[in-house]
C-alpha positions as CSV (number, residue, x, y, z in Angstrom):
1,M,16.1,-8.0,-13.6
2,D,18.5,-7.2,-10.7
3,K,19.1,-3.8,-12.3
4,A,15.5,-3.1,-12.6
5,T,15.0,-3.8,-8.9
6,H,17.8,-1.5,-8.0
7,L,16.5,1.3,-10.1
8,T,13.0,0.8,-8.5
9,R,14.3,0.9,-5.1
10,H,15.9,4.3,-6.0
11,G,12.8,5.8,-7.5
12,R,13.9,5.6,-11.0
13,L,10.6,4.0,-12.3
14,V,10.9,4.8,-16.2
15,E,14.4,3.4,-16.3
16,A,13.6,0.4,-14.2
17,T,10.7,-0.2,-16.7
18,E,12.8,0.2,-19.9
19,A,15.4,-2.5,-18.1
20,I,12.3,-4.8,-17.5
21,Q,11.1,-4.5,-21.1
22,R,14.6,-5.2,-22.4
23,A,14.6,-8.4,-20.3
24,L,11.2,-9.4,-21.5
25,R,12.1,-8.7,-25.2
26,S,15.3,-11.1,-24.7
27,E,12.8,-13.9,-24.2
28,A,11.4,-13.4,-27.8
29,E,7.6,-13.3,-26.7
30,P,6.1,-11.6,-29.7
31,R,2.5,-11.3,-28.3
32,P,1.1,-10.1,-25.0
33,A,0.7,-12.9,-22.5
34,A,-2.7,-14.6,-22.2
35,P,-4.5,-14.1,-19.1
36,D,-3.8,-17.7,-18.2
37,G,-0.4,-17.9,-19.4
38,S,-1.5,-20.3,-22.3
39,N,0.4,-18.8,-25.1
40,L,3.8,-19.0,-23.4
41,P,6.2,-21.8,-23.6
42,K,4.7,-25.0,-22.2
43,A,7.3,-25.5,-19.4
44,D,6.4,-22.0,-18.1
45,S,2.7,-22.1,-18.8
46,D,1.9,-25.0,-16.1
47,V,0.1,-23.2,-13.4
48,I,0.8,-24.8,-10.0
49,E,-1.6,-24.1,-7.0
50,V,0.6,-23.5,-3.9
51,E,0.0,-22.1,-0.5
52,A,2.3,-19.0,-0.3
53,R,4.2,-19.1,3.2
54,V,6.5,-16.8,5.0
55,I,10.0,-17.7,4.0
56,D,13.3,-16.8,5.4
57,V,14.2,-13.9,3.3
58,E,15.4,-10.4,4.2
59,R,12.0,-8.4,4.4
60,Q,11.8,-4.8,4.2
61,R,10.0,-2.8,7.1
62,Q,6.2,-2.1,7.0
63,P,6.2,1.4,5.3
64,P,5.5,4.4,7.6
65,R,2.6,6.5,6.8
66,A,3.5,9.2,4.2
67,T,4.9,12.4,5.8
68,E,3.5,15.7,5.3
69,G,4.3,17.3,1.8
70,T,6.5,14.2,0.9
71,E,5.5,12.1,-2.1
72,Q,6.5,8.3,-1.8
73,W,6.8,5.7,-4.0
74,I,7.2,2.5,-1.7
75,R,8.0,-1.1,-2.2
76,A,7.2,-3.6,0.8
77,T,5.7,-7.0,1.7
78,F,2.5,-8.0,3.5
79,A,1.7,-11.2,5.3
80,H,-1.7,-12.8,5.7
81,Q,-2.7,-16.1,7.2
82,G,0.5,-17.8,6.0
83,R,0.6,-16.0,2.7
84,T,2.9,-13.3,1.6
85,I,2.5,-10.6,-1.2
86,D,5.0,-8.0,-2.5
87,Y,3.5,-4.5,-3.4
88,M,4.2,-1.0,-4.4
89,L,2.5,2.1,-3.2
90,F,2.3,5.4,-4.6
91,V,1.4,8.3,-2.1
92,P,1.0,11.7,-3.6
93,A,2.3,14.6,-1.5
94,S,-1.3,16.1,-1.6
95,A,-2.7,12.8,0.0
96,A,0.0,13.1,2.9
97,E,-1.1,16.6,3.5
98,Q,-4.7,15.9,3.9
99,R,-6.1,16.2,7.3
100,E,-10.0,16.5,7.2
101,A,-10.6,14.6,4.0
102,P,-9.2,11.1,3.9
103,P,-7.8,10.3,0.3
104,P,-9.3,7.7,-1.9
105,L,-7.4,4.5,-2.7
106,V,-6.9,2.7,-6.2
107,V,-5.9,-1.0,-6.3
108,M,-4.2,-1.8,-9.6
109,L,-3.8,-5.4,-10.6
110,H,-1.3,-6.1,-13.4
111,G,-1.6,-8.6,-16.2
112,C,0.7,-11.8,-16.9
113,T,4.4,-11.3,-17.1
114,Q,4.1,-7.8,-15.7
115,N,4.9,-6.5,-12.3
116,A,4.1,-3.3,-10.2
117,A,6.6,-1.2,-11.7
118,D,5.9,-1.9,-15.4
119,F,2.2,-1.6,-14.8
120,A,2.6,1.6,-13.1
121,A,4.6,3.1,-16.0
122,G,2.2,1.8,-18.7
123,T,-0.9,2.9,-17.4
124,R,0.5,6.3,-16.0
125,M,-2.1,6.0,-13.1
126,N,0.3,7.5,-10.6
127,E,0.4,10.7,-12.8
128,H,-3.4,11.0,-12.9
129,A,-3.6,10.0,-9.3
130,R,-1.3,12.8,-8.1
131,A,-3.4,15.4,-9.8
132,C,-6.6,14.2,-7.8
133,G,-4.8,13.3,-4.6
134,A,-5.5,9.4,-4.6
135,M,-3.0,6.7,-3.6
136,V,-2.4,3.9,-5.8
137,L,-1.6,0.4,-4.5
138,Y,-0.1,-2.3,-7.0
139,P,0.2,-5.8,-5.5
140,E,2.4,-8.1,-7.3
141,Q,1.7,-11.8,-8.0
142,A,4.5,-14.1,-6.9
143,Q,5.9,-16.4,-9.4
144,R,5.6,-19.3,-6.8
145,A,1.8,-19.0,-7.1
146,N,1.8,-18.6,-11.0
147,G,4.6,-19.2,-13.3
148,Q,3.8,-16.2,-15.5
149,K,2.8,-14.0,-12.4
150,C,-1.0,-14.3,-13.7
151,W,-3.5,-13.9,-11.0
152,N,-5.6,-17.2,-10.7
153,W,-8.9,-15.9,-11.7
154,F,-9.8,-19.1,-13.5
155,K,-9.6,-21.3,-10.5
156,S,-12.6,-21.7,-8.3
157,Q,-10.7,-21.4,-5.0
158,H,-9.5,-18.0,-6.2
159,Q,-13.0,-16.9,-7.0
160,Q,-14.6,-16.9,-3.6
161,R,-14.9,-14.4,-0.6
162,D,-12.5,-15.3,2.2
163,R,-10.5,-17.6,0.0
164,G,-7.2,-17.8,-1.8
165,E,-6.1,-14.5,-3.7
166,P,-9.4,-12.5,-3.2
167,A,-8.8,-12.9,0.6
168,L,-5.1,-12.0,0.5
169,L,-5.6,-9.0,-1.9
170,T,-8.5,-7.6,0.2
171,A,-6.7,-8.1,3.6
172,L,-3.8,-6.1,1.9
173,T,-6.4,-3.4,0.8
174,R,-7.8,-3.2,4.2
175,H,-4.3,-3.1,5.7
176,I,-3.3,0.0,3.6
177,T,-6.5,1.6,4.1
178,L,-6.0,1.8,7.9
179,Q,-2.3,2.3,7.7
180,Q,-2.4,5.3,5.4
181,H,-5.6,6.6,6.6
182,A,-7.3,6.4,3.4
183,D,-11.0,6.8,2.8
184,R,-12.7,3.3,3.3
185,H,-15.7,4.6,1.3
186,R,-13.5,5.4,-1.6
187,V,-11.5,2.3,-2.2
188,Y,-11.4,1.0,-5.9
189,V,-9.8,-1.8,-7.8
190,A,-8.9,-2.1,-11.5
191,G,-6.8,-4.4,-13.7
192,L,-5.7,-5.5,-17.2
193,S,-6.2,-8.9,-18.6
194,A,-5.8,-11.4,-15.9
195,G,-5.6,-8.5,-13.4
196,G,-9.0,-7.3,-15.0
197,A,-10.5,-10.8,-14.5
198,M,-9.2,-10.8,-10.8
199,A,-10.6,-7.2,-10.2
200,D,-14.1,-8.4,-11.3
201,V,-13.7,-11.3,-9.0
202,L,-12.9,-8.8,-6.0
203,G,-15.9,-6.6,-7.0
204,H,-18.2,-9.7,-7.0
205,C,-16.7,-11.1,-3.7
206,Y,-16.3,-7.9,-1.8
207,P,-18.8,-5.2,-2.9
208,D,-18.6,-3.8,0.8
209,V,-15.1,-3.1,0.3
210,Y,-14.8,-1.9,-3.3
211,A,-17.0,1.0,-4.3
212,A,-16.3,0.7,-8.0
213,V,-14.3,-1.6,-10.4
214,G,-12.6,-1.1,-13.6
215,V,-11.9,-4.1,-16.1
216,H,-9.7,-3.6,-19.0
217,S,-9.4,-6.5,-21.5
218,G,-10.5,-9.1,-18.7
219,L,-13.2,-11.7,-18.2
220,P,-16.1,-11.8,-15.9
221,H,-16.4,-13.5,-12.5
222,G,-17.4,-17.2,-13.0
223,A,-16.3,-17.2,-16.6
224,A,-14.0,-20.4,-16.0
225,H,-13.0,-23.0,-13.3
226,D,-10.2,-24.5,-14.9
227,M,-7.5,-24.1,-17.7
228,A,-9.7,-25.5,-20.4
229,S,-12.7,-23.5,-19.6
230,A,-10.5,-20.4,-19.3
231,L,-9.1,-21.0,-22.9
232,S,-12.8,-21.6,-24.2
233,A,-13.9,-18.3,-22.7
234,M,-10.9,-16.1,-23.9
235,R,-11.5,-17.6,-27.5
236,A,-15.2,-17.1,-27.8
237,G,-16.5,-15.4,-24.6
238,P,-18.0,-17.0,-21.5
239,A,-20.5,-19.7,-21.9
240,R,-22.5,-18.5,-18.9
241,A,-22.5,-15.8,-16.3
242,S,-21.8,-16.4,-12.5
243,A,-24.5,-18.5,-11.0
244,D,-24.7,-16.3,-7.7
245,A,-27.9,-14.5,-8.1
246,T,-27.7,-12.8,-4.8
247,A,-24.5,-11.0,-5.5
248,K,-24.9,-7.2,-6.3
249,R,-22.3,-5.8,-8.5
250,P,-20.5,-2.5,-7.8
251,P,-20.5,0.4,-10.4
252,T,-18.2,-1.0,-13.1
253,I,-16.2,0.6,-15.9
254,V,-15.1,-1.8,-18.8
255,F,-12.6,-1.3,-21.6
256,H,-12.3,-3.9,-24.2
257,G,-10.6,-3.6,-27.9
258,D,-13.1,-5.3,-30.6
259,A,-9.7,-6.6,-32.2
260,D,-8.4,-8.4,-29.2
261,T,-7.2,-11.7,-30.3
262,T,-6.1,-12.8,-26.7
263,V,-9.3,-12.3,-24.8
264,H,-12.7,-12.2,-27.0
265,A,-14.4,-8.7,-26.7
266,D,-17.6,-10.6,-25.7
267,N,-16.1,-11.0,-22.3
268,G,-16.1,-7.3,-21.9
269,L,-20.1,-7.2,-22.5
270,A,-20.5,-10.3,-20.2
271,I,-19.2,-8.4,-17.3
272,L,-22.2,-6.1,-17.5
273,A,-24.8,-8.9,-18.9
274,E,-26.9,-8.3,-15.8
275,A,-27.3,-4.5,-16.3
276,T,-29.5,-2.8,-19.0
277,P,-27.8,-0.6,-21.6
278,G,-29.0,2.9,-21.9
279,E,-27.4,6.0,-23.7
280,V,-24.7,5.4,-26.4
281,K,-22.0,7.8,-27.2
282,Y,-19.5,7.9,-30.0
283,G,-16.0,9.5,-30.0
284,Q,-12.5,9.4,-30.7
285,S,-9.1,9.9,-28.8
286,P,-6.9,12.9,-29.8
287,S,-5.1,10.5,-32.0
288,G,-8.2,9.5,-33.9
289,R,-8.8,6.1,-32.3
290,R,-12.7,5.6,-32.2
291,F,-14.6,4.3,-29.2
292,T,-18.5,3.5,-28.4
293,R,-19.2,4.3,-24.9
294,T,-22.4,2.6,-23.6
295,L,-23.9,4.0,-20.3
296,Y,-25.9,1.5,-17.9
297,P,-28.1,3.3,-15.2
298,A,-28.0,1.8,-11.9
299,S,-30.6,-1.0,-11.0
300,Q,-31.4,-3.3,-8.1
301,A,-28.7,-5.9,-9.3
302,C,-25.9,-3.5,-10.0
303,G,-24.6,0.0,-9.7
304,D,-24.4,2.5,-12.8
305,S,-21.8,1.2,-15.1
306,E,-20.1,2.1,-18.4
307,H,-18.8,-0.1,-21.5
308,W,-16.2,1.4,-23.8
309,R,-15.8,-0.7,-27.0
310,L,-12.4,0.4,-28.3
311,H,-12.4,0.1,-32.2
312,G,-9.4,-1.5,-33.8
313,A,-7.7,-2.0,-30.3
314,G,-5.9,-5.1,-29.3
315,H,-5.0,-6.5,-26.0
316,A,-3.4,-3.7,-24.5
317,W,-4.1,-0.7,-22.1
318,S,-5.6,2.1,-24.0
319,G,-3.9,5.6,-23.7
320,G,-1.1,4.3,-21.8
321,S,2.8,4.9,-22.0
322,A,5.2,3.1,-24.4
323,H,7.4,3.0,-21.2
324,G,5.2,0.2,-20.1
325,S,4.4,-3.2,-21.6
326,Y,1.2,-4.1,-23.4
327,T,-0.1,-0.4,-23.9
328,Q,-1.8,1.5,-26.9
329,P,-0.6,4.9,-26.3
330,E,-2.8,6.4,-29.2
331,G,-6.0,5.2,-27.6
332,V,-8.4,7.0,-25.2
333,D,-6.9,7.6,-21.8
334,A,-8.3,4.6,-20.0
335,S,-6.6,5.7,-16.7
336,R,-8.1,9.0,-16.7
337,E,-11.6,7.9,-17.3
338,M,-11.3,5.2,-14.7
339,L,-10.4,7.8,-12.0
340,R,-13.0,10.0,-13.4
341,F,-15.8,7.0,-12.9
342,F,-14.2,6.0,-9.6
343,L,-14.3,9.3,-8.0
344,A,-18.0,9.8,-8.8
345,H,-18.7,6.7,-6.4
346,R,-18.6,5.8,-2.9
347,L,-19.6,3.1,-0.7
348,G,-23.4,3.6,0.2
349,D,-24.4,6.3,-2.4
350,N,-27.6,5.6,-4.2
351,R,-25.9,4.6,-7.4
352,H,-24.1,1.7,-5.7
353,G,-25.6,-1.7,-6.4
354,G,-24.4,-3.1,-2.9
355,P,-26.0,-2.3,0.6
356,P,-25.7,0.9,2.4
357,V,-22.6,1.0,4.7
């Protein structure tokens, strides 16, 4: 892992990810990590709730705003109310050059055992963001907060506004938005597995911050409140939807494989349980992997949404790169479709489920 850190600091992302994968393979883990770490060795799967605190380690300076014409791939640390979180930030040259139109910001939440560099390489989100001038923020879960670096989506204290990980992640999002002069009306969040579940939590708790949400192979907000209920939801789908009837869901795009044996595909449908399905479209990726795309029109309860059922796909990011972990390169390009969906929305538009901004 020391080699991967060295390569990342020098901008050699692909080589860093390969080093990470070699390290992961050496641990002989044959399946993608479950969103709660339950399919990992017992000693490592125990999740301990701790308060993250500022510790006496060498910390990098806060990154400067990107200079004109310079693409940046930054690693830094953010502190908020006694908690700290590491992150990586991609700033394309086109975003640094923009003056009249602030760039959009996409927040990407990795899955268990992953880190920012691995997730960036696997999803290829930077590649797509570069083309449209978007910045991409990759928060990184601390191992002291979860032994397998899973986001604690299944704990009640991490499912509420102004508490736990949702408060920390949203404070980081707001900080980067201000620091990098991003467009606060075009801030989005997406994630895979545990990251997808936490993305849905953020969309539920902060519809005034995130204009749209992307969930890949994740679970809905409120699907679990402890380890036992998390395992049940992962195996068979959530027993019930979130009980907060006052919440308005932002526009949401969901991807889920119908052959996913880690997180049951019913979880993807449950994320949009309050929406009414509309037009259904069928298609396939250039490699021939089939999908069913269902469109959900906007309503009083939620913004317009999409559900992509990936036929024959397992627990992996569709259309990703083999340079990252837990990807299915031959599938439809989820990163491209998420960005397409995100950039069609902004806070306050008439298709958004939340209140005007």
